[in-house]
C-alpha positions as CSV (number, residue, x, y, z in Angstrom):
1,M,-34.7,-5.3,14.5
2,G,-35.5,-5.0,11.1
3,E,-35.0,-2.5,8.6
4,H,-36.3,1.1,9.2
5,M,-38.8,1.3,6.2
6,G,-38.3,5.3,5.8
7,A,-36.0,6.4,2.5
8,Q,-36.1,4.0,-0.1
9,E,-33.0,2.0,-0.5
10,R,-30.5,2.3,-3.3
11,T,-30.4,-0.2,-5.8
12,L,-27.0,-2.0,-5.9
13,Y,-25.5,-3.5,-8.7
14,P,-23.1,-6.2,-7.8
15,E,-21.9,-6.7,-11.4
16,R,-20.3,-3.4,-11.8
17,S,-17.3,-4.5,-9.5
18,V,-15.7,-6.2,-7.0
19,R,-16.4,-3.2,-4.0
20,D,-20.0,-3.1,-5.6
21,L,-20.1,-7.0,-4.8
22,F,-18.9,-6.7,-1.6
23,G,-21.6,-4.3,-0.4
24,F,-24.4,-6.6,-2.1
25,H,-23.6,-9.5,0.4
26,L,-23.0,-7.3,2.9
27,R,-26.7,-6.0,2.5
28,R,-28.1,-9.6,1.6
29,I,-26.6,-11.1,4.6
30,R,-27.7,-8.4,6.9
31,K,-31.2,-8.9,6.5
32,E,-31.1,-12.6,6.0
33,R,-30.4,-11.9,9.6
34,G,-32.8,-9.4,10.2
35,L,-30.7,-6.6,11.2
36,S,-30.5,-2.9,10.4
37,L,-27.8,-0.5,9.4
38,A,-28.1,0.4,13.2
39,D,-28.4,-3.2,14.7
40,L,-25.0,-4.5,12.8
41,A,-23.1,-1.0,13.3
42,A,-23.7,-1.6,17.1
43,E,-22.2,-5.1,16.7
44,L,-19.1,-3.7,14.7
45,K,-16.5,-1.2,15.3
46,H,-17.4,0.5,12.2
47,G,-20.7,3.4,12.4
48,K,-24.1,3.0,10.5
49,T,-23.0,5.8,7.7
50,V,-19.4,3.6,7.3
51,L,-21.8,0.8,7.0
52,A,-23.9,2.4,4.7
53,D,-21.7,3.6,2.5
54,V,-20.1,0.4,1.6
55,E,-23.1,-1.0,1.2
56,T,-23.3,1.2,-1.6
57,A,-19.8,0.8,-2.7
58,D,-19.6,5.0,-2.3
59,R,-16.3,3.9,-0.2
60,P,-13.3,2.3,-0.1
61,I,-14.0,-1.1,2.2
62,P,-12.1,-0.1,5.7
63,K,-9.2,-1.9,6.8
64,G,-10.6,-4.2,9.4
65,L,-14.2,-4.8,8.3
66,A,-14.0,-7.4,6.3
67,E,-12.6,-9.4,9.0
68,E,-15.5,-8.4,11.3
69,L,-18.0,-9.4,9.3
70,D,-16.9,-12.8,8.7
71,E,-16.3,-13.5,12.4
72,F,-19.7,-11.9,13.2
73,F,-21.7,-13.9,10.1
74,D,-19.3,-16.7,10.3
75,A,-19.7,-16.2,6.5
76,G,-16.7,-18.8,5.5
77,G,-13.9,-15.8,5.0
78,I,-16.4,-14.6,1.7
79,F,-15.7,-10.8,3.1
80,G,-12.2,-11.4,3.3
81,H,-11.4,-12.5,0.1
82,L,-14.0,-10.6,-2.0
83,F,-11.4,-7.3,0.2
84,K,-8.2,-9.1,-1.5
85,L,-9.8,-9.4,-4.9
86,A,-11.5,-5.4,-4.4
87,Y,-7.7,-4.3,-3.3
88,L,-6.2,-5.5,-6.5
89,E,-9.1,-4.1,-8.4
90,A,-8.0,-0.4,-7.3
91,F,-5.2,-0.7,-9.2
92,P,-4.4,-0.3,-13.0
93,D,-4.3,-4.0,-15.2
94,W,-0.4,-3.0,-15.3
95,S,0.3,-3.2,-11.8
96,R,-2.1,-5.7,-10.5
97,R,0.6,-9.0,-11.3
98,F,2.8,-7.7,-8.9
99,M,0.4,-6.7,-6.4
100,E,-0.6,-10.2,-6.8
101,L,3.5,-11.6,-6.1
102,E,4.0,-8.8,-3.2
103,P,2.7,-10.4,-0.4
104,L,4.1,-14.0,-1.4
105,A,7.6,-12.7,-1.6
106,S,9.8,-13.6,1.3
107,H,12.9,-10.9,0.4
108,V,11.7,-7.6,-1.3
109,G,14.3,-5.4,-2.8
110,K,13.5,-1.4,-3.9
111,Y,15.3,1.3,-5.4
112,A,13.4,4.1,-5.0
113,A,14.0,6.7,-7.5
114,G,11.1,9.7,-6.9
115,L,9.0,8.7,-3.3
116,F,9.6,6.8,-0.5
117,P,8.1,3.2,-1.0
118,G,4.5,2.9,-0.7
119,L,5.1,0.1,1.8
120,W,6.9,2.6,4.3
121,Q,4.7,5.8,3.5
122,T,3.0,7.8,6.4
123,E,-0.2,8.4,6.0
124,E,0.1,12.0,5.5
125,Y,3.2,12.2,3.4
126,G,1.3,9.4,1.3
127,L,-1.8,11.3,1.3
128,A,0.6,14.4,0.0
129,A,2.1,12.4,-2.9
130,L,-1.0,11.7,-3.9
131,R,-2.5,15.0,-3.9
132,L,0.7,16.2,-6.0
133,G,0.7,12.7,-8.1
134,L,-3.3,13.3,-9.1
135,P,-4.0,17.4,-9.2
136,R,-7.6,16.8,-10.4
137,A,-8.9,13.7,-8.4
138,D,-10.9,15.1,-5.3
139,A,-10.7,14.3,-1.7
140,A,-12.8,11.0,-1.9
141,E,-10.5,9.6,-4.7
142,I,-6.8,10.5,-2.8
143,E,-8.8,8.8,-0.1
144,Q,-9.8,5.8,-2.0
145,V,-6.2,5.3,-3.7
146,W,-4.5,5.8,-0.4
147,S,-6.7,3.1,1.4
148,T,-5.3,0.6,-1.1
149,R,-1.7,1.7,-0.9
150,A,-2.2,1.4,3.0
151,A,-3.6,-1.9,3.0
152,R,-0.3,-3.1,1.4
153,Q,1.5,-2.4,4.4
154,S,-0.2,-4.7,6.4
155,L,1.7,-7.5,5.2
156,L,4.8,-6.0,7.1
157,H,2.9,-6.8,10.2
158,S,1.7,-10.7,9.3
159,A,3.4,-13.4,11.1
160,D,5.7,-14.3,8.3
161,P,7.2,-10.5,6.9
162,P,9.2,-10.3,4.4
163,F,12.7,-8.7,4.6
164,V,12.6,-5.5,2.7
165,W,16.0,-4.3,2.1
166,V,15.7,-0.5,0.4
167,V,17.8,1.9,-1.5
168,L,16.6,5.6,-1.4
169,D,18.2,7.9,-4.0
170,E,18.9,11.1,-1.9
171,S,16.6,13.0,-4.1
172,V,14.0,11.0,-2.5
173,I,15.0,12.8,1.0
174,R,15.8,16.0,-0.4
175,R,12.3,16.6,-2.1
176,Q,10.0,17.6,0.5
177,V,6.9,16.6,0.3
178,G,4.2,18.1,2.4
179,G,6.3,20.0,3.9
180,P,9.3,19.8,6.7
181,S,7.4,18.7,9.6
182,V,5.6,15.8,7.2
183,M,9.1,14.8,5.8
184,A,10.8,14.7,9.5
185,R,8.3,12.2,10.4
186,Q,8.5,10.2,7.2
187,I,12.1,10.1,7.6
188,A,11.8,9.0,11.4
189,H,8.9,6.1,10.0
190,V,11.8,4.8,7.7
191,L,14.1,4.6,10.6
192,E,11.5,2.5,13.0
193,H,11.7,0.1,10.4
194,A,15.6,-0.3,9.3
195,E,16.0,-0.1,12.9
196,G,14.2,-3.6,13.5
197,P,14.9,-6.7,12.3
198,H,13.1,-7.2,8.7
199,A,14.8,-4.2,7.4
200,V,17.6,-2.3,5.7
201,V,17.6,1.0,4.2
202,Q,20.8,2.4,2.0
203,V,21.3,6.1,1.0
204,L,22.5,6.6,-2.5
205,P,23.7,10.1,-2.4
206,F,24.2,12.3,-4.5
207,S,27.8,12.4,-4.3
208,A,27.8,9.3,-5.7
209,G,27.8,10.5,-9.0
210,G,25.6,9.0,-12.1
211,H,24.8,5.7,-10.3
212,G,21.1,5.1,-10.6
213,V,18.2,4.2,-12.8
214,G,15.6,5.9,-14.6
215,S,12.8,4.1,-12.5
216,S,12.0,2.5,-9.4
217,I,12.5,-1.1,-9.3
218,T,11.5,-3.7,-7.0
219,L,13.0,-7.3,-7.1
220,L,10.9,-10.0,-5.2
221,D,12.5,-13.1,-4.2
222,F,10.5,-16.0,-3.3
223,L,11.3,-19.5,-1.5
224,D,9.9,-21.6,-4.4
225,A,9.4,-19.3,-7.4
226,P,12.1,-17.5,-9.6
227,R,12.6,-13.7,-8.8
228,V,11.0,-11.2,-10.6
229,V,10.9,-7.4,-11.0
230,Y,9.1,-4.9,-11.2
231,A,10.5,-1.3,-12.7
232,E,8.1,1.6,-12.4
233,G,7.9,5.1,-14.0
234,Y,5.2,8.0,-14.0
235,G,1.9,6.6,-14.4
236,I,3.1,3.3,-15.9
237,G,4.9,-0.2,-14.3
238,Q,6.2,-3.5,-15.8
239,L,7.0,-6.9,-14.7
240,L,9.7,-8.3,-15.6
241,E,9.7,-12.1,-15.4
242,S,12.2,-13.5,-18.4
243,P,15.8,-14.6,-16.8
244,A,17.7,-12.3,-19.1
245,E,15.8,-9.2,-18.1
246,V,15.7,-9.7,-14.7
247,Q,19.5,-10.6,-14.7
248,A,20.0,-7.3,-15.7
249,A,17.8,-5.5,-13.4
250,A,19.3,-7.3,-10.7
251,L,22.9,-6.5,-11.5
252,A,21.6,-2.8,-11.9
253,Y,20.2,-3.3,-8.3
254,D,23.8,-4.6,-6.5
255,L,25.4,-2.0,-8.3
256,L,23.3,0.5,-6.7
257,Q,23.3,-1.0,-3.3
258,A,27.4,-1.0,-3.8
259,A,27.3,2.6,-4.5
260,A,25.3,3.3,-1.8
261,L,26.3,4.3,1.9
262,P,26.4,1.1,4.0
263,P,23.5,0.7,6.2
264,E,24.8,2.0,9.5
265,E,26.3,4.9,8.1
266,S,23.0,5.6,6.0
267,R,21.1,5.4,9.1
268,V,23.2,8.5,10.8
269,W,23.1,10.4,7.3
270,L,18.7,10.0,7.5
271,R,19.0,11.3,11.0
272,C,21.0,14.4,10.4
273,A,18.4,14.6,7.8
274,M,15.8,14.6,9.6
275,E,17.0,16.7,12.3
276,E,17.7,19.2,9.8
277,L,14.2,19.3,8.9
278,R,12.9,20.1,12.5
279,T,15.2,23.1,13.4
């Protein structure tokens, strides 16, 4: 074992970001154990190139790697903690507080005005949406943003997942992001969630008239803390915590739920929309 003495190692800058700090500790502990990247790759599910790029912070930290490293090195959870911080760091300042609170919620209520909620996006739909929303980003940047969004979805598969109730504006379903086949699979994915025990979906059809708010909203309810609301538009969001603002947003959401199709009828509507896309 031991490091190959060929090409000179790149200098690491742990003070630059949490992702850089993750890579710094990976290299530090790996070398303390006398392991090369190839040695470590042979023990883990991730390859040498992936590990090398994580050490130098040239790629997002892959899902599951932090847990593998903590277990293999018996590192006391340091990689898991750094991964969570790196995940939050990837979001703009105005959304970080929401990202911290979302995993703590017992009930999530959403009105989606433009796109399917990130928690329910398939990878192909999510990547297509990001390419449209970030037209100047290269493939690596798009993949990095998607990896942070996909990491959020892990809370739906936790031992005690939140109950998620989503009202989808019809425009979300009619706007073909990624093409008909991508949309059909995205709708099927939503139906899988909605037919399970932890979620409900409603469709707010165009025929409901002028109902709807100017932005997507998310209500977070907690067992031991007051409700908060996150309002999000294009490229910006705001966390509402004052009782008056939360009450006003909650009323708007209640009216949207009342105007939307009932859950069972919504699922039928979505199946019809999915079949139309497949023909």
